[in-house]
C-alpha positions as CSV (number, residue, x, y, z in Angstrom):
1,M,46.8,-87.4,249.4
2,L,49.3,-87.7,246.5
3,S,46.7,-87.5,243.8
4,A,45.6,-84.1,245.1
5,S,49.0,-82.6,244.3
6,R,49.1,-80.7,241.0
7,S,52.7,-81.7,240.5
8,Y,51.7,-85.4,240.5
9,L,48.4,-85.0,238.6
10,L,48.1,-86.7,235.2
11,K,44.9,-87.3,233.2
12,F,44.2,-90.3,231.0
13,D,40.9,-89.4,229.5
14,R,42.2,-88.8,226.0
15,T,45.5,-90.6,225.1
16,I,47.2,-90.3,221.7
17,V,49.5,-92.9,220.4
18,P,51.4,-92.3,217.1
19,M,51.7,-95.6,215.2
20,A,54.6,-96.9,213.0
21,K,55.7,-100.4,211.9
22,G,57.5,-102.6,214.4
23,D,57.5,-103.5,218.1
24,R,57.8,-100.0,219.4
25,S,54.3,-99.0,218.5
26,R,52.9,-102.3,219.6
27,T,54.5,-102.0,223.1
28,V,53.1,-98.5,223.6
29,L,49.7,-99.4,222.3
30,D,49.5,-102.4,224.6
31,L,50.4,-100.1,227.6
32,A,47.7,-97.6,226.4
33,F,45.2,-100.4,226.4
34,D,46.0,-101.4,229.9
35,L,45.8,-97.8,231.1
36,A,42.4,-97.5,229.3
37,K,41.0,-100.5,231.1
38,V,41.8,-99.0,234.5
39,Y,41.0,-95.3,233.7
40,G,38.4,-95.6,231.0
41,S,40.6,-93.8,228.5
42,E,39.8,-93.0,224.9
43,I,42.8,-93.7,222.6
44,T,43.6,-92.0,219.4
45,A,45.8,-94.1,217.1
46,L,47.6,-91.7,214.8
47,T,49.5,-92.1,211.6
48,I,51.2,-89.4,209.6
49,K,51.3,-89.2,205.8
50,E,54.3,-87.1,204.7
51,E,53.3,-84.8,201.9
52,A,56.4,-85.0,199.7
53,T,57.8,-88.5,200.1
54,E,55.1,-91.1,200.6
55,V,53.2,-92.6,197.6
56,T,51.9,-95.8,199.2
57,W,51.1,-95.8,202.8
58,S,48.3,-98.5,203.1
59,D,50.4,-100.2,205.8
60,K,50.2,-97.2,208.0
61,V,46.5,-96.9,207.6
62,A,46.2,-100.6,208.4
63,L,48.1,-100.0,211.7
64,V,45.5,-97.5,213.0
65,T,42.6,-99.5,211.5
66,N,43.8,-102.7,213.3
67,A,44.2,-100.7,216.5
68,Y,40.5,-99.6,216.2
69,K,39.4,-103.2,215.6
70,E,41.4,-104.5,218.6
71,G,40.0,-101.8,220.8
72,K,36.5,-102.7,219.8
73,D,37.2,-106.3,220.7
74,R,38.5,-105.1,224.1
75,N,35.6,-102.7,224.6
76,I,38.0,-99.8,224.5
77,K,37.2,-96.7,222.3
78,V,40.0,-96.3,219.8
79,I,39.8,-93.5,217.2
80,P,41.9,-94.2,214.1
81,K,43.4,-90.9,212.8
82,V,45.3,-90.1,209.6
83,R,47.0,-86.7,209.2
84,T,49.0,-85.3,206.3
85,A,52.0,-83.1,207.2
86,K,55.4,-82.1,205.9
87,S,57.1,-84.6,208.3
88,V,56.1,-87.2,210.8
89,K,57.5,-85.2,213.7
90,Q,55.6,-82.0,212.7
91,G,52.4,-83.9,212.0
92,I,52.4,-85.5,215.5
93,V,52.9,-82.1,217.2
94,E,50.3,-80.4,215.0
95,E,47.8,-83.1,215.9
96,V,48.5,-82.8,219.6
97,R,48.0,-79.1,219.4
98,S,44.8,-79.4,217.5
99,R,42.7,-81.4,220.0
100,A,42.2,-81.6,223.7
101,Y,44.4,-84.6,224.4
102,D,45.6,-85.4,227.9
103,L,48.6,-87.6,227.3
104,L,51.0,-88.5,224.4
105,L,52.7,-91.9,224.4
106,L,55.5,-92.3,221.8
107,G,57.7,-95.3,221.2
108,T,61.2,-94.9,219.7
109,F,64.1,-97.2,219.0
110,K,67.0,-97.1,221.6
111,R,69.8,-95.0,220.2
112,S,73.6,-95.8,220.3
113,V,75.7,-94.0,223.0
114,L,77.5,-92.4,220.0
115,S,74.2,-90.9,218.6
116,A,73.8,-87.1,218.8
117,S,70.2,-87.5,219.6
118,I,68.6,-89.1,222.7
119,F,65.4,-90.5,221.1
120,G,66.1,-89.9,217.4
121,S,64.9,-86.9,215.4
122,I,61.2,-87.6,215.8
123,G,61.3,-88.3,219.6
124,D,63.6,-85.4,220.4
125,Y,61.4,-83.0,218.5
126,V,58.1,-84.3,219.9
127,I,59.1,-84.2,223.6
128,K,60.5,-80.7,223.2
129,N,57.5,-79.3,221.3
130,S,54.5,-81.1,222.6
131,N,52.2,-78.9,224.7
132,I,50.7,-81.8,226.8
133,P,52.2,-84.4,229.1
134,T,54.4,-86.7,227.0
135,A,56.0,-90.0,227.7
136,V,58.7,-91.1,225.2
137,F,59.8,-94.7,225.3
138,S,63.3,-95.7,224.3
139,L,62.8,-99.4,223.5
140,K,65.4,-102.1,223.1
141,G,62.8,-104.8,222.2
142,S,59.4,-106.0,223.2
143,R,59.5,-106.3,227.0
144,Y,55.9,-105.4,227.7
145,P,54.0,-106.3,229.9
146,Y,56.5,-105.0,232.4
147,T,57.0,-107.0,235.6
148,K,59.5,-104.7,237.3
149,I,59.7,-100.9,237.1
150,L,62.7,-98.9,238.5
151,I,62.4,-95.3,239.5
152,P,65.8,-93.7,240.3
153,L,64.4,-91.1,242.8
154,C,66.4,-87.9,242.6
155,E,65.7,-84.6,241.0
156,T,68.6,-85.1,238.6
157,L,66.9,-88.0,236.9
158,T,63.1,-87.7,237.5
159,T,60.1,-85.5,238.3
160,R,57.0,-85.9,240.3
161,A,54.9,-86.2,237.1
162,A,57.2,-89.1,236.0
163,V,56.7,-90.8,239.4
164,S,53.0,-90.4,239.0
165,F,53.2,-92.0,235.5
166,A,55.2,-94.9,236.9
167,L,52.6,-95.5,239.6
168,H,49.7,-95.5,237.1
169,V,51.6,-97.9,234.8
170,K,52.3,-100.1,237.8
171,K,48.6,-100.2,238.7
172,A,47.6,-100.9,235.1
173,S,50.1,-103.6,234.4
174,G,50.4,-105.2,237.9
175,A,54.2,-104.7,237.8
176,K,56.5,-104.5,240.9
177,L,57.7,-101.0,241.5
178,I,61.2,-100.3,243.0
179,I,61.8,-96.7,244.2
180,A,65.5,-96.2,244.7
181,D,66.1,-93.2,247.0
182,L,69.1,-91.4,245.3
183,R,68.3,-88.0,246.6
184,K,71.7,-87.6,248.2
185,F,73.2,-87.2,244.7
186,D,71.1,-84.1,243.9
187,R,73.3,-81.0,243.8
188,K,70.3,-78.7,243.8
189,K,67.3,-79.7,245.9
190,T,63.8,-78.3,245.8
191,H,60.9,-80.5,246.9
192,G,62.9,-83.7,247.6
193,F,59.9,-85.9,246.8
194,A,58.8,-85.4,250.5
195,T,55.1,-85.9,249.8
196,L,55.6,-89.2,248.0
197,L,57.7,-90.7,250.8
198,D,55.6,-89.3,253.6
199,Q,52.4,-90.7,252.2
200,L,53.9,-94.0,250.9
201,G,51.3,-96.0,252.9
202,E,48.4,-94.2,251.2
203,V,50.2,-94.6,247.8
204,I,50.3,-98.4,248.3
205,K,46.6,-98.4,249.1
206,V,45.7,-96.6,245.8
207,Y,48.2,-98.2,243.4
208,G,48.6,-101.6,244.9
209,P,51.2,-103.7,246.8
210,D,54.7,-104.5,245.6
211,I,56.0,-101.0,246.0
212,T,59.5,-101.1,247.6
213,V,61.7,-98.2,248.6
214,I,65.4,-99.0,248.7
215,R,68.2,-96.7,249.9
216,P,71.4,-97.7,248.3
217,G,74.4,-95.3,248.4
218,M,77.7,-97.2,248.4
219,S,78.8,-95.6,245.2
220,S,80.4,-92.2,244.9
221,S,78.6,-91.2,241.7
222,L,75.1,-91.2,240.5
223,A,76.0,-93.0,237.3
224,D,77.7,-95.8,239.2
225,E,74.8,-96.1,241.6
226,V,72.3,-96.4,238.8
227,S,74.4,-99.1,237.0
228,N,74.6,-101.1,240.3
229,L,70.8,-100.8,240.7
230,I,70.2,-102.1,237.2
231,R,72.6,-105.0,237.7
232,D,71.2,-106.0,241.1
233,N,67.5,-105.5,240.3
234,N,67.3,-106.3,236.6
235,P,64.2,-104.1,235.9
236,D,62.3,-104.3,232.6
237,V,62.0,-100.5,232.4
238,I,63.5,-97.4,234.0
239,M,61.2,-94.4,234.4
240,M,62.5,-90.8,234.6
241,G,61.4,-87.3,233.9
242,V,62.4,-83.9,232.6
243,R,61.1,-80.4,233.2
244,D,61.3,-77.1,231.4
245,N,64.1,-74.8,232.3
246,P,63.4,-71.2,233.2
247,S,63.4,-70.2,229.5
248,G,60.7,-72.8,228.8
249,R,63.0,-75.2,226.9
250,V,63.7,-78.9,227.6
251,R,67.3,-79.8,228.3
252,F,68.5,-83.4,229.0
253,N,71.4,-83.6,231.5
254,S,74.3,-85.9,230.9
255,E,73.2,-88.3,233.6
256,L,69.8,-88.9,232.1
257,K,71.2,-89.2,228.6
258,A,73.6,-91.9,229.9
259,V,70.8,-94.0,231.4
260,V,68.6,-93.7,228.3
261,K,71.3,-94.6,225.8
262,G,73.7,-96.7,227.9
263,T,71.4,-99.3,229.3
264,L,69.9,-102.5,227.8
265,Q,66.6,-101.9,229.6
266,D,63.6,-99.9,228.2
267,T,63.6,-96.4,229.4
268,V,60.7,-93.9,229.6
269,V,61.2,-90.1,230.0
270,V,58.1,-88.0,230.9
271,R,57.7,-84.3,230.4
272,K,54.6,-82.6,231.8
């Protein structure tokens, strides 16, 4: 069964959600609540006080306090956490490394195609330096709850852990999941997602109906194929994944960068 594969395995017992003002934190917290309902997760709502720059930060404290109160109303355990650090990005990573968390969910603003970063300085730093499974959301606006999730299934754009995350989000939110088989565009193939496709019937039993596999392929390039998929299916969110290279560093290929920054849809990139 898919859940028995270590490559697909994700735990949700202790989820951490850094909080900031705006829709991005609200979207990620709402998703964390939905996952917690299904998997009995404990959520830590984190805010960072920067040592040198912040004098007043009651609004940040209010964010995590309100998350605690809302969790209590929903019968979900939320731990409000305040940490002082030199910077927000360092504080998030320090907190992740200090406790036995299972999953980090971080919301960021969608960056311009001209931006040097993919998620902004905080998101880029966190996904590269976190030592636990991390999902970074690049958010155009408030689209949650998602009704349609797209997975561009190829090793150039995603990983087995990212597919697993998408399945869990689909189950928690009740969204429709579209798996687009784009494996023909992979220049270097390893596992080829064979387990997922071979056991699709069992996957549907566990994660619910409305999982569709489509096999497009009229375009000559991966970028064009993804653009056509987005145009034809209009997903709310596109879920992808990255893995460490042999030296243990995270590198984002040009195709993934183009999807994250060049689309109007929310995107999620998962690193395990």
